[in-house]
ZAKEBA-456332 format. One record per residue (C-alpha): residue number from 1; residue in three letters; x, y, z. Coordinates in pm, 1 decimal. Layout:
BEGIN
SITE  NUM  ALA  X  Y  Z
...
END
This chain:
BEGIN
SITE  1  UNK  1637.0  -1733.9  -6434.0
SITE  2  UNK  1486.4  -1453.8  -6633.8
SITE  3  UNK  1519.8  -1202.0  -6310.3
SITE  4  UNK  1886.3  -1297.2  -6254.6
SITE  5  UNK  1985.7  -1211.7  -6615.5
SITE  6  UNK  1797.6  -875.3  -6587.5
SITE  7  UNK  1965.0  -838.3  -6286.9
SITE  8  UNK  2270.8  -890.8  -6393.1
SITE  9  UNK  2215.1  -715.1  -6726.0
SITE  10  UNK  2175.9  -357.6  -6504.0
SITE  11  UNK  2458.5  -402.7  -6287.1
SITE  12  UNK  2585.9  -125.3  -6472.3
SITE  13  UNK  2366.4  129.1  -6290.2
SITE  14  UNK  2493.4  46.7  -5961.2
SITE  15  UNK  2821.5  225.2  -5947.9
SITE  16  UNK  2592.4  562.5  -6075.5
SITE  17  UNK  2271.6  489.9  -5931.0
SITE  18  UNK  2284.1  204.5  -5643.2
SITE  19  UNK  1984.6  301.4  -5476.1
SITE  20  UNK  1780.0  291.2  -5814.5
SITE  21  UNK  1933.1  -48.5  -5893.0
SITE  22  UNK  1833.6  -156.9  -5574.2
SITE  23  UNK  1512.1  -50.0  -5637.2
SITE  24  UNK  1463.2  -240.7  -5937.4
SITE  25  UNK  1599.2  -544.2  -5733.5
SITE  26  UNK  1340.7  -524.4  -5483.5
SITE  27  UNK  1040.1  -438.4  -5740.8
SITE  28  UNK  1173.0  -739.1  -5973.8
SITE  29  UNK  1184.7  -1012.6  -5685.4
SITE  30  UNK  850.6  -861.2  -5474.0
SITE  31  UNK  659.5  -919.7  -5823.5
SITE  32  UNK  800.6  -1261.5  -5873.9
SITE  33  UNK  721.5  -1356.7  -5502.2
SITE  34  UNK  369.7  -1202.2  -5525.0
SITE  35  UNK  245.2  -1311.7  -5830.9
SITE  36  UNK  404.3  -1726.9  -5812.7
SITE  37  UNK  198.2  -1724.6  -5452.0
SITE  38  UNK  -103.7  -1552.9  -5582.7
SITE  39  UNK  -165.8  -1843.9  -5860.8
SITE  40  UNK  -52.7  -2119.5  -5603.5
SITE  41  UNK  -299.0  -1964.0  -5281.7
SITE  42  UNK  -613.3  -1825.5  -5464.0
SITE  43  UNK  -671.0  -1751.0  -5072.6
SITE  44  UNK  -417.7  -1535.4  -5028.0
SITE  45  UNK  -420.4  -1420.4  -5353.6
SITE  46  UNK  -832.7  -1315.8  -5305.7
SITE  47  UNK  -727.7  -1120.1  -4965.4
SITE  48  UNK  -408.7  -961.3  -5053.2
SITE  49  UNK  -422.0  -910.4  -5451.3
SITE  50  UNK  -780.8  -941.7  -5549.0
SITE  51  UNK  -694.1  -692.6  -5883.3
SITE  52  UNK  -545.6  -971.9  -5983.4
SITE  53  UNK  -749.5  -1238.5  -5884.2
SITE  54  UNK  -1008.4  -1024.0  -6109.1
SITE  55  UNK  -744.1  -1046.5  -6369.5
SITE  56  UNK  -729.3  -1414.8  -6369.9
SITE  57  UNK  -1122.7  -1534.5  -6202.5
SITE  58  UNK  -1292.3  -1211.8  -6382.5
SITE  59  UNK  -1534.6  -1206.2  -6678.1
SITE  60  UNK  -1272.8  -948.6  -6869.1
SITE  61  UNK  -912.8  -1063.5  -6915.8
SITE  62  UNK  -839.8  -751.8  -7070.4
SITE  63  UNK  -849.3  -608.9  -6767.7
SITE  64  UNK  -722.5  -547.9  -6397.2
SITE  65  UNK  -372.7  -587.8  -6512.3
SITE  66  UNK  -198.5  -516.6  -6223.1
SITE  67  UNK  31.9  -786.7  -6028.4
SITE  68  UNK  159.0  -629.6  -5744.8
SITE  69  UNK  -75.4  -326.7  -5707.3
SITE  70  UNK  -390.2  -157.8  -5870.2
SITE  71  UNK  -269.0  202.3  -5911.5
SITE  72  UNK  -180.6  161.0  -6279.0
SITE  73  UNK  -522.1  1.8  -6344.3
SITE  74  UNK  -708.2  279.9  -6198.1
SITE  75  UNK  -512.9  535.4  -6361.5
SITE  76  UNK  -529.6  367.1  -6705.1
SITE  77  UNK  -940.2  291.3  -6654.4
SITE  78  UNK  -868.4  -77.9  -6658.4
SITE  79  UNK  -995.7  -178.3  -6303.2
SITE  80  UNK  -1298.2  -395.4  -6269.3
SITE  81  UNK  -1390.5  -538.5  -5937.9
SITE  82  UNK  -1642.4  -821.0  -5962.9
END
C-alpha cells in the first residue's frame, strides 16, 4: 500500500520526466520484490543478495544495509562479509 501511495504522490513527475518516473516505479517495486523474497526464501537470499542475508544473519546489524545491491555499502565502507 505504501508503494502505491508513493507512486501516486510522485505522479506529477510523470508529466515532466516520464523516464525518471518509471525508473522510480521500477526501483520501488524491485526493492519490494527482492526484500520480500529474501525474507521468505533464505537459500535464495544467500545466493542472490548475500549482503542482505549478512545484514540479518551476521554479527553486526549496523552493516550491510543494501537490499537490492551492495554498492552503497562498498562506497560507505559498511559492507562486511561473513
